[in-house]
N, C-alpha and C positions, 0 to 999 in steps of 0.2 A: 552116622548122623551127619547132616549138613551142619555147617558152622553156626548158623543162627537162623531163627525163624522169621525175624522181622526184616523187612527190606531195608538195606542201608540207605536208600533214597526214598523220598516221598513219592508215591505213585499217584498220578492224577491230582484231584482236589485243587486244581488251579483256581477255579472260580470261587470255591469256598475260602481258600487261603487269601485271595485278593480282597474278599469282603472283610475278612478278619483284620487284614493289614489296614484297610481303610478305617475300620472302627478304632484300631490302635492309634492311627494318625490323629483321630479326633480326641482321643484321651490324652495323647501327648500335647495337643493344642490346648488342653485344660478343660475339656468337656467331659461330663459324665456320660457313659455309654453302657447300655445293657444289651447282652446278646444271649440267645438261647441256641445251643447246638444240639440238634435232635437227630436221632437215628437208632436203628435197631442194635441189639447187642452184637459186638464184634465187627461193626461196620467201619470203625476207624476213628471214632470221636477222640479217643485218648491220644492217638498219633497226631491229630490236628492240633489239639490243645498243646501238646509238647512242642510242635513246630512254632506256634505263635508265641509260646512262652520263651523259647530260645531266641526268637527274633526280638522280642520285647527286652529281654535281658541285655542283648547286644546293643540296644539303643539307650541303655541306662534306665529303663523302666523297672520299678520295683515289682517283682513277681511273687505273689503269695497264692498258695493253692491248698485246698483241703477237699477231701472226698467223703461223701456219705457212705456209711457202712451198715450192712444189714446183719442182724443176729436174730435168728428164729422168726423171720418174717417182719421184724420191727427194726426201725432205724436206731442206731446207737446215738444217744442224745448229744447233740451239738458236736458231732465228730469233726465236721469241717472246721469249725471254729477252734477246736483244740489243736488240730493240725496247723492252722494258721498262727495261733499263738506260739506254738512250739517253734515254728520257723522264725518268728520275730525274735524270740529269746535267743535262739541259736545264732542269729546274724546281727544282733545288736550288742554293742559293748555294754557291760553291766551298769556302768555309770550313766548310761543314757536311757535306761529302761523306765525310770520314773517319768522323764519328760515324754517318752513314747506312750506309755499307758495312762498317764495323767491320773485323775482321781479314781480310775477304775482298777488299779492294780490289785487291790485287795479282793474285789469281786471276781476278777479274772483268775485269781489264785484258786477259786473253787473248781475251776476246770483244769488249771495247770499249777499244781501245788508248788513247784519250784519258784514260781513268781513271788510267793510270800508264804513260807511254810507255817508261820504263826496264824495267818488268816485262813489258810486252806481248810483247817479242821474246825474252825469256829462256826457256831450256829449263825445263820443269817439274821440280820436285824432289819425287819421290814423290807426284805429284798423282794424283787418281783422280776418276772420275765421282761416286762416293759422296761424296767430299769436296766437290765442287761443289754437290751437292744439299743438303748440310748448310749450306753458306754461303747458298744461296738461302733455305732455311728461316729462317735467322737474319735475313736481310734482310727477309723478309716479316713476321716477328714483330716486329722493331724498328719497322718503318713502321706496322704495324697497331696497335701499342701506343700510338703517338702519336695516331692518329685512324683511324676505320674506313676500310676499303679495298674497292674493287671491282676485282678482278683478272680481266681478260678474256683468254682464250686462244682465238683464232679458228682455224677450219679445222683441227681436230685430225686429220682424216682424212689430211692431208698431212704430219703430223708425222714427224720422224726418230725413231729409236729413243731417243736421248738425251732428246728433248723428252717423249716418251711416258713414259719412266721418271721424269722430273722431275715431271710432272703427277701421276702415280700416287703418287709420294712425298709431294707436298704434300697430296693428298686424304687420305692415311693419317696425316700427322703434324701438320698445322696444327690447333692446339687452343687454345681459350680466348682467341682474339683475334677482333675484329670484321672478318672477311674474307668477302666473297662471291666465291668462285672460280667464274666463269662460263665454261663451255667450249662452243664451238659446233663442230658437225661436220655433214657432208653424209651423211644416212642412205642416200641412193641410191648412194653411192660404196663402201659396205662390202660387197664381195664375200665369199664364204664364208671365204676364207683371209686376209682383211685383218687385219693385226696389231693393229688397234684393237678388233676384236670381242671377244676374251677380256677385255680391260680393261673394256669397257663392261658386259659381263655381270657382272663383279665389282662394279663401281660401282653398278649398278642394284639389286643385292641389299643394298647398304648403305643403311640407313635415313636416314643423314645426307646422302644425295645425291638431289636432285630432278631428274627428267627432264621437260622441257617439249617437247612435239612441236609444231612449227610446220607447220600444214596449209595446203593450197592454199585460195585464196579461193573462196567461192561466187559466184553470179552477181551478187547484190546488192552484194557487196564489190568485184567487178570493175567494176561500174557506177559505184560511188563513186570508185574509183581513176581510171577514165577521165575522169569529170567533174572531179576535182581536178587532174589533169594538164592537161586542156584548158582549165581555167579557167572552165568553164560547162557547161550541159547538152549532152549529145551525143545523136545519133540512136540510137534503139533498135536499128536494124539494125547500126550500127557496134558497139554494145555486144555484141550477139549474136555477131557475127563474132569480136570480140576474145576473148570468153569461150570460144567454141568452139575457137579456134585455140590459146589460151594454156592451156586447162584449169585456169585459176585460178592459174597461176604468176605472181607479181607482176613478176618481171624480164621474163618474156616478154610480159606486158601492155605494159610500157614499150617493148620493142623493136618490137612490132607497131604501137603508136601512132606510134613514130618513123618506121617504114617508110611508114605511111599519110601522115604529115605530109610525107614526102619525095616524095610523088606516087604511091605504090603504090595499086593498087585493092584494097580490103579483100577482095573476093571472089577475087582472084587470088593471094593470099598462099600461099606453100608450106606444107605441113601440118606439117613437122617443125621442132623448135627449131633444129637445126643449119642448116637451109636458111633459116630466117628470119634468123638471125644473119649468114649469108653474104650474103644479099640486102641486108642493111643495109650491109655493107662494100662491096658492089659499087655502092652508090649514090654513092660518092665518086669523085674523079678518079683517074686512073691513078697519078700520083705518090703520092697518099695511100694507095692500095692497096699500093703497093710498101713504103711506110713501115710499114703495118700487118702485112704478111707478115714483114718483117724483125723487127719488134718481137715477133711471136708466137714466134720462135725464141730470142729473148734470154733468156727466163725471166720471173720475176715483175715485174721492172722493168728499165729500160734508160736509161742517160744519153743526153742529146741528142747529144753528140759521137760516141759509139760507134754510135748508130743511124744517123747520117749516113754514117759510114765504111762500115758493113756494107751499108746500102741503096744506097750509091754514088749518092746524090742530091746535085746541086750545092747549095751553100749558098743560092743564090738561090731554089731550088725547095723547100728543106727546110722553112722556116717556114710558107709557105702551105699545104704538105701537112699539117704538124703542126696548124696552126690548124684546117684542115678536119676532121681526125680528132677534134680536141677538141670543136669546135662540133657535130659529129654524135654526141657523147657515146659515142665509141668508145674514145678515150684520155683519161686525166686526168693532170694534173701530179702527181707523187708528193710525199710529205711533205718530201723534201729540197729540192724546188724546182729540182733539177738534171736531172730526167729524167721519164720517163713510165711509166705502168702502164695496163693495160686496165681500163676501168670495171668489167668483170666477167670473171672467169676463163673463163666459158663461151665468150665471144667469142674469147679467145686459143686455147682448145682447138679450137674449130671451124676457125679459120684454120690452125692448125698441122696438123690432120688433113687439111685440103684441099690442103696443099702436095704437089707431086709429089716422089717420092723424090730425084730429082736436085736439086731446089730445096732440099730440107732439107740435103742433104750440102753443097751450095755455101754456104748461109747459115751453117751450123755452122762450116765451115772458115773463113769470113770472120770470124766472131766469134773463133775461136781465134787467127788471125793478128793481128787487131787488138789483142786483150787481151795476147797474148804480146809484142807490140811496145811497148805502153804500158799498164801495169797500172792507171794512174790513170784509165783510161776506164771502169773497172768500178764499178758501184754497190756499196753495202756489203751485198751478199747473199752471205755466206759467203766462204770463202777463194778467192784467185785460182786456186790450184792445183786446187781442187775444181771451179770453173767451167770451167777449161781441160780438166780430165779429162772432163767431160760433153761439151763441144763437140767435142773431138778424137775421142772414142769415137763420137759420133753422126755425125761427118764420115768415119768409117771410116779415120782416120789412126792406125793402131794404134801405130806407134813413139812418136808424140807422146802418144797416150793412155796408153801405158805409163809414160812419164816423169812425166806429170802425175798419174797415179793414185798412183804411189809418193810423189811430193811431197805430194799431198793427204792420203794416209794418215798420213805422219809429222806433217804440220801438225795434222790433226784429233786425233791422239794428244796432241800438245802443248797443244791447245786443250781438253783434257778431254772430248772426245767420242769415246771409243774404239770405240763401235759403228759410227760412220761411218768411222773409220779402218780398221776391219776390212773394211767393204764395199769401200773403195777398194783396199786391199791384196790382197784376194781377187780382185778384178777384174784387178789387175796380174798375179797368179799365173796367172789363167785365160788371159790373152792372151800371156803370156810366150813360149810355144812358137811363136807366129805372127809373132814379130818377129825379124828378123835381128840378130845380135849384141846380144841384149837387155840383157846386163850393162852394156855401154858406154852404151846408151841410158838405162837406169834409173839408172846411177851406183852400183848396188849389185849384189852377186851374188844369185842366186836364193835361196840359203840365208839371206842377210841380210834379204831381203824377207819370207821365210817366218818368220823370228824376230820381225820387227816385227809381223807378223800374229798371232803367238802372244801377244805382249805386249798387243796391242789386244784380242784375245779374252779374255785374263785381265781386263783393265780393264773390259770389257763384261759380265763375269760369266759368259761362255760358256766354262766351264772344260773341259768335255769337248771342245768344238771346239778349244780351245787345245791340248789333249793330242793330238788327231788331227793338227793342223797340225805339232806338234812331231815326231810320229812320221813324218810325210811328209818333213820336213827331215832327220831322222836316216836314214831309208831312202834318200833321195837321196845322202847322204854315203857310204853303203855300208860294208861290213865292213872294207874296206881304207883307211878314212879315217885321216888323220894322228892319232896318239894325243892330241895336244894339242887339235886341233879336236874330236875325239870327246869329250874331257873337258869342253870348253866346252858342247857340246850337252847332255851329261848334266847339267851344272850347271843349265842352263835348264830341262830337263825335270823335274829334282828339285824346282824351285821350284813348277812347276805341280802336281806330285804333293802337295806340302805344302798348297797351296791346296785340293786335293781331300780333304785329311785322310788321305792315304795315306803317313804318315810312315815306316812300316817299309819300304815299297817304295822311297821316296826315299833312305833311309839305305843300303839294300842297293845301289842303283845307284851312289851316290856312292863307296861302299867299292870296288866293282868298277872304277870309272873310275880311282881312285887307284892300283890295283894295276897297271894297264897304262900309266899315265903315267910317262914316263922320270923317274927320280929327279933327274937333273941335265941341264941347268941348272935351277935353281929359277926358276919364272916366276910371273906374276900368276895364271895358271890354277891352279897349285898352291895359291896363297893363297886364291883364291875357292872352290875345291873343298873345301879343308879347313875354311874358315869356314862353308860351307853344311852340311858334315857335322856340325860341332860344333853348329850350330843345330838340326839334325834330331835329334841325340842328346839334346840338352837337352829338346826337346819330347817325346821318347820316354821320358824319365826315366832314361836310361843315363848317370848323372852321372860315373862313373869314367872311362869311355872318352871322354866329352865333354871332360873336363879335359885328357886326353892330346892329343886332336886339336886342341883350342883352342890349346894351347901351340905345337903344330906350325904352326898357321895363323898365329899371331902372329909366329913366327920367319920364316916364308916371306914374309908380307906386309911385314915390316920390311925384309927383304933386297931386295925388288923395289920397294918404295915403293907398295904397293897400299893406299891409305888406307882405302877403304871396307871391304875385307876385314879389315884390321887392327882397325878400330873394331868391326866385327861380332864378330870372334873375341874381342876383349877383353871385350865384353859377355857372351859365352857363358862366359867364365871365372868368371862369378858362381857356377857350380856348386861352386867350391872352398869357398864359404861353407857349403854343405851337407855338405861332405866334411871339415869340421874345420879348415879353413885360412881363416878369415874375413879375415885381414890381406891375403892375396894376392887374394882375391876382391874385396874392397872397393877395393883399389888399382887392379886391372884395370878394374873397373866405372867408377870415376871417370875413368880415363884414356880409356876407350872412349867414355864419354859426352861428355867434353870434345872429343874428336877428331870425333865425329859432329856435335856442335853447331857447331863451327868450320867444318866443311865442308858444312853444309846437308844432312846425311844424316838426314832427319827420321824415317824409319822406325826406323833404328838408334837415334836419340836417344830416341824414345818407348820403345823396348824397354829402353834403358839406364835411363831413369827408373823404369820398372816393376820391373826387376830390382834396381836399387840400393835403392829404397825397400823392396822385399820382403826383401832381405838385412839391411838395417838393422833392420827389424821382427823378423826371425828372431833377431837378437842382443839384442833388447830395447831398442834405441836408438830409442824411440818418437818423440820429438820430431824427431830428424833424419829419420826415415822419413817423417813427415808433411810436413816441409819439402820434401824431394826430390820426393815424389809431387805436392804442390801445384804445384811448378814444372812438372812434367810435364803436369798438368791444363791449365795455362795454355797450354802449347805445343800440346797436342791441340786445344784450343778454337780457337786461332789457325789451325791447319791444317785445321779442319773435320772433326776426328775425335772430337768431343765425345761421340757416342753409342756409340763403340767403345772405343778405347784410353783416351779421356777418362773413360768410366764405370769402366773397370778401375782407373785411377789414382785416381778418387774413392774406390773401395774401399780403395786403398792409403793414402789419407789417413784415411778413417774408422776403419780397424782400429786404428792406433796411438792415435787419439783415444779409442776405446773402452777400450783397455788402460789409458790414463792416467786414465780416469774422466770424460772430457769427453763424456758421452753425449749431451747436448743438441746440441752442435756436430755430433757424428757423425750423429745422427738427422736433423738439418736437411740436412746434405750428402747423405745417402743419399736422403732424400725428393726433393730437388731434382734429383739425378741420375736417379732412376727416373722422374721426371716427364717427362724427355726421351725416354722409351720406348726404352732400349737393348734389345738382343736377345741371345739365346744366352748364352755365358759371361760377357759383359759385364753382363748383367742378373743372372745367378746370383751373381756376386761380391757385389753389393749386397744381394740378397735374403737370402743366407746371413747376412751381418752384421746385417741388420735382424731376421732370425729369432732370432738369439742375444739381441739386446736385448729383444725381446718375451718370450722365454723367461725371461730373468733378472728381468724386471719382472712376471712372472706372467700375461702375456697369452698364454695357451696357444693359443687359436684362431688369432690372427694368426701366431703362430710356426709352427703346423702348416701354415697356408696358404703362408707364405713358403718353407718347406722343400719343399712339394709343387710350388710354382711354379718354384723353382730347379731341381728335377729336370726339370720339363717344358721349361724353357728350354734345358737341356742336351741334350734329345732322347735319343739313344742314347749320347752322349759323356760319361757320368757316371763313367767309370772313373778319371779323373784324381784323385789323392789330395787335391789342394788344394780340390776340390769335394766328392768323395764322402765323405771322412772328416768334414768339418764338418757336412754334411747328416745323416750318421748320428748325430753327436753330438746335434743338435737332436732328431731323432726318438727316439733312445734316452732322452734326458732327459725328453721328453714322456711316454714310457711309464713312466719312474720316478715322475714326479709323479702319474700316474694310478694308481699302485700295481701296474702290470703289470710286475712285476720280471722274470718269465721272458722276456717279449717284449723288455724292455730289454736283458737279458743277452745274448739271441740277436743283437740288432742289433750290440752292441759286439763280440761274438766274430766275427761275419761280417765286420765292417768291418776288424778287425785281422788277418784271416786272409790275410796277405800279408807279404812281406819288408819290414821297417821299417828303412829306411836312407835316407840322402840327404834328398831333399825330403820324404819321408813322415814323417820324425821329428817335424817341427814340428807336423804335423796329427794325429799319433798320440797325443801326450802328453795332450791334453784327453780323448780317449777312454779312455786307460789310467786316468786319474784317475776319470772317470765310472764306468768299469767297477767299480773298487774301491769307489766311493761307493755304487753299487747294492748290492754285497755287504754293505756296512755298514748300509745302510738296510733291507735285506730282514729281515722278522721273524725272530727267533731260531729257528734250526733249519731255516729254509726255504732258506737259501743253501748250495749245495753247497761243501764245503771245497775240493774239487778246482778249482772255478772260481776261487776266491780265489787258490789256489796258482799256477794257470796264469798269472793276470794278474800276480801278484807276480814270478814268474820272468821274464815278458816285460819288465816294467818294469825289472828289474835289468840287462837286456841292452841296452836302448835308450839311445842317447847322450843325455846331459843336460849337455853342456858349455856351453850358453847359459843366461843368467839365467832366461828364461821356462821352459825345459825343467827347470831345477833347481827352480823353484817348483812345477811340476806334480809332479815326483818327490817333493818333500817332502809335498805334499798327498796323493799316493797312499800314501806310507808312513804318514801320519797316519790315513788311512781304514782301513788294515790294523790299526793300533793301536786305532782305535775299534771295529772289528769284534771284535777279540780282547779288548777291555777292559783294555789294559795300557799304562802309560806315556803316557797320552793328553796330559797337560799338556805334557810335553817335546816330544812329536811335533807338537802343534798350534802350540806356540811357534816351533818350527823352521820350520813351514810358513808362519806369518805373517811371520817374518823373511825367508824366501826370496821371498815374494810382494812384500814391501816393497822388497827389493833389485831385483826385476824391474820395479817400477813397475806392477804388475798390480792395479788398484783392486778389481775384482770378487773376485779370488782373495783379496786381503787381507781384504775385508769378510767373506767366508765363513770364512776361517781364524780371524778374531777371534771370530766367533760360536761356532765349535766350541771355541776355547780357553776362552772364558767358560763354556761348558757343561762342559768338563772340569774347570776350576777349581772350579766349583760342586760337581761330583761329588766332588772331592778335599777339600771342606770348607774352601775359601778364598774366602768370599763377598766380602771386600774386594777381592782381586785380580780376581775375576769381575766385580764391579761396574765397576771401572775399565776392564777389557777390553771389557765390554758397552757401556759409554758411548762408547768410541772407535769400536767397530764400528757402533753405531747411527748415530752422526754420519755416518760414511761411507756406510752403507746408505741413509740418508735422502737424502743428496746424490744418490745414483744412482737413488733410487726403486726399489730392488730388493726382491724378496720376502724377502731375508735380514733386512730391517728388522723385518718382522712376527715372524720367528723369534726375533730378539733380544728384542722386546717380550714375546713369550710367555715366554721364559726369565726375564726380569726379573720378570714378574708371578708366575710359578710359584715361583721361588726367593726372591722378595721381596728382590731386590737393591736396595740403596740407591744410586740414581743420580739425576742431575738431568735425565735424558733420557727420562722416562716419559710424555711428552706423547702423545696418542693418534695423532698422525700428523704429516707434514711441515707446517711452518708456512707460512702464506701461501696464498691461493687459487690462484696460478699453479702452485705446487708441488703443491697438492692435486690439481689436474686434470692434472698432468704436462705442462703446456705447455712446449714448448721456447722458447728466446729468440726464434727466428724466428717461431714461431707467435704469441707475444705481440705482436710488432711487427705482424704481419698482423691480429691481432684489434683492435688499437688503430685501424688504418686502416679496417677493416671497420666498426667502430662509428661512424666518422666518415661512413659512407655511401659510401665509395670502391668503385668497381667493381674487378674482378680486374685489368683492364688498368691502372687507376690505381694499384692496390697494387703491381703489377709494376714500373711506372715509378718509383715512390717508393723501392722496395727494390732496384732494379737486378736483378730476376729476370725470368723469362719469365712471361707471363700463365698459361700452362699450369701452371707451378710454383705460382703464387699460388693457382690453383684447387685444387690438391692440398692446399696448406696450409689453405685454407678448409674443405675437406671433412674434414680431420683435426680441425680445431678443433670443427666441429659435432658430430663423433662423441665427442670427449673431454668436451665440456660438456653433451652430451645435448640439443642444440638442433636443431629441425626445419628451420630456415631462417636466413638471414642476419639478418633482423629479430629473431628470437627470440634469436639468439646475441648481438646487440648489447645487447638488454635484459638478458640473463643476465649479461653482462660488467659492465654498469653496476651491477646489483643486488648482485653478489658482490664488487665491488671489484677485478675482474680487470684493469681498465685502469690501475690504479695500481701493479700488481705490477711488480717489476723482475726 
């Protein structure tokens, strides 16, 4: 035998390696880069990744890699992530692991138990695949902020659904950090319906993704490879034969040379790759061949002890056979040092395909028996149940395959890989009729397995599949099913319907189920059904019925000790805040939130934080609202829901800050939350608030953009008053500012053309005020009196029992007085007092401007000057357009104030830099990169990049260097 099969030097690949080095340079410079390395099996992709990984490590780049692995035609769930986590643990001091993994350590322990043995075996609490993806993104961002990273995912063609989703998520979301994400896959494996094909098509259209094709060698490269492996010049005839038989495939060149070195005649070599590989395995002894055949059935790798048991080789013969297989470069010792893997998967495939059907069944059964007897024999390639399910199914042992598939499905669901859980559970349902007494074998009834599959489908995002499975379960139960069991099934189906956005159908089904459920005795099913109905009614805006049902749910849950249902129903009782009974609503919310927190009901707890902060804001208790929402944000971040509920809670923090006049803090929070790229309603919440700020500060184009983007994010779901009415407010006020009074009036009328009660009251009042402001602003004679009268009548009927609503009502009445030209001073004084009581900074500033205007018209310049001075101080603090209105009034009326300066003092204020933007600017001027700025300020590099872009726009700089120069020249770095 020749000393080694692999060439000691890299042959060819200069162009490919240069492209990889160029991509690595960009990552080292702090840019995220994505690359696809494609080529047929054996062409040399792994050698290329090894070369760039070695070069990256020499440059101080962190290198993490993981490979997808196949078992029985399916990918092992999240195998690359497990490899990467294992490397991080091995290379990170134990005392630094908490900082490295952050809040995700307990969740990652489900994949790597040594991270947290106590958490590894615990049942997940409201976990999801989306939550895991958020945690992985956070891990990658933290590590790359410290130093550049090369992240390699090999053999994506074998990836399971969860791994494909994770890689797609990272390609979409990794921003502003120095990461080269390098993905390899076999191009010859992608048949027409391969699940990777649509993803590749999407990625290749992305300009940020580079594809590098690794082609076969030409004859000159094959000659160089032959010479490098042989250690010297080779005969031209040998090179010709090798090139002809290998077709330039680097791996096949190695195998052919190995066969020749083993005594084969170059001219007699078989023509196909499969036959060459089999000929290589036949060159070893009988015991070594037995070992190889047994190893081919095991999967990606196999421990030595397990291989000995299955191959039934005496210990005295085992090691000589293994040594022979290793020396012939067929097997290699795996990374753990406890087992073996094939040097190339093509050899394993060839051996497995060459087995007789009976041999396969026997070997799979042997693996099943051995692993079931001693689970410690298994390598760390997925769950024991998943491996057993594969071997028992391949061994045609359907009873054992059923039990293992059910166990694997439940374990994969707990391990946050619901797509793989669904695959196992659907297989269990498929073979169920072919197994005698299947319920006793599986340990669950058919309906229970079906319901587990429903939950897995929901977790995998396959909601229509979940509904179909749910319908199968309900159909199997039949019309004569026990009413309690039927109600339980309806409860589960209604949850799927809510996920699909079919709230009305969910509500109707829950009502119907309650009518047929026996009234006594009260059971946990009553409590769960009532709590679910209350939740659906709250989502549908049916506040009155929601309150009644929620109270019934609380009573039922209390009677039977149904903690989760009680907590959920108490949170739903928040509707009483909108129905005029805030004391009851707040007390219920606080109790429900405490109950959910104490029992680890995270989804209910997040909903409790959202509802409680919203109700406190409704009541004008801004500081408390911000505090509750901030606590919810922290929980959402810890759970990996930062881009969903976390973004909504960020909005619930920002809104009270805006009302209190803390606009800089609010804008920083909104900027940093939007930088994490939330979607749908979660993005709309933030965009609407930022649109209001832009509007009030006179930035009409950004305000219009935010309103339009908020509508786009909502898709067709913009009928919810908490989104539709604020968007209408921004759009109508933009029309008013542009002088398009008729269009503004039409928008207000259209938005308010609905019953205004419950939740709608809070969002209708700003529009009512704006509508009357439009009537007062419209040139004399142009505004129809009927329009004003209609708005006045509507305002007189809408509830104004909260402090913010009372402030808007006072403003509305003052606008009517302004339009009619009567009693303006008293009306605007009342509006200012109401705004002050409500802690509404913008409304107070506007009311003070109008009061000063009215006092001037009434011939009281001294009072007008004092009012104008107070109003200007507040308007300048907010940097709102009202400041210029007040200055214009002061100049026109020649009011004597000490606040006649031309604009806000200080360069930071003049450029309207927020406190966070000023901190970023100082670091930028020091020459820090975005990653370094992020590390210094404990924010993500993507967020730092957004702040830098905002700074450049505000100070009119074309680039970072110009921004630093401008900052020094204007004294911005000294501003506080």
